[in-house]
C-alpha positions as CSV (number, residue, x, y, z in Angstrom):
1,X,13.0,-10.6,2.3
2,X,13.3,-8.2,5.3
3,X,16.5,-6.3,5.4
4,X,16.0,-3.4,7.8
5,X,14.1,-2.6,11.0
6,X,12.3,0.7,11.6
7,X,10.5,2.1,14.6
8,X,7.4,3.9,13.4
9,X,5.5,6.4,15.5
10,X,2.1,4.8,15.6
11,X,-1.3,6.3,16.6
12,X,-3.4,3.7,14.9
13,X,-4.9,6.3,12.5
14,X,-5.0,6.1,8.8
15,X,-1.6,7.8,8.3
16,X,0.4,5.5,10.6
17,X,-1.5,2.4,9.2
18,X,-0.6,3.4,5.7
19,X,3.0,4.1,6.6
20,X,3.3,0.7,8.3
21,X,1.8,-1.1,5.3
22,X,4.1,0.7,2.9
23,X,7.2,0.0,4.9
24,X,6.2,-3.7,5.2
25,X,5.7,-3.9,1.4
26,X,9.1,-2.4,1.0
27,X,10.6,-5.2,3.1
28,X,11.1,-3.4,6.4
29,X,10.7,-5.1,9.8
30,X,8.3,-2.5,11.4
31,X,8.0,-1.9,15.1
32,X,5.0,0.3,15.9
33,X,5.6,2.7,18.9
34,X,2.9,4.6,20.6
35,X,3.8,7.4,23.0
36,X,1.0,7.8,25.6
37,X,1.1,11.3,27.0
38,X,-2.3,11.4,28.6
39,X,-2.9,8.0,30.1
40,X,-5.8,7.3,27.7
41,X,-6.2,3.6,27.6
42,X,-8.7,3.7,24.8
43,X,-6.2,5.4,22.5
44,X,-3.6,2.8,23.4
45,X,-6.0,0.0,22.8
46,X,-7.0,1.4,19.5
47,X,-3.4,1.7,18.4
48,X,-2.7,-1.9,19.6
49,X,-5.7,-3.2,17.6
50,X,-4.6,-1.4,14.5
51,X,-1.0,-2.7,14.8
52,X,-2.3,-6.3,15.2
53,X,-4.5,-5.8,12.1
54,X,-1.5,-4.6,10.1
55,X,0.7,-7.4,11.5
56,X,3.4,-5.4,13.3
57,X,4.8,-5.6,16.8
58,X,3.4,-2.8,19.0
59,X,5.2,-1.1,21.9
60,X,3.7,1.6,24.3
61,X,5.6,4.1,26.3
62,X,3.9,6.3,28.9
63,X,5.6,9.7,28.6
64,X,3.1,11.9,30.4
65,X,5.4,12.8,33.3
66,X,8.0,14.0,30.8
67,X,5.8,16.8,29.6
């Protein structure tokens, strides 16, 4: 049973995939969040694909102008 939600910084790499799976197994409702600082669509696509594979919702926010 899911009892809490968590926003997880998500690059689509091994660390964020493992964290998402661990949180899911602990019953969390995981929302994967990717911050796109460089406008690199391939990085965003990779993260989206990994999130889909893990089974979590994925959100992208472009923050390049903020840096």
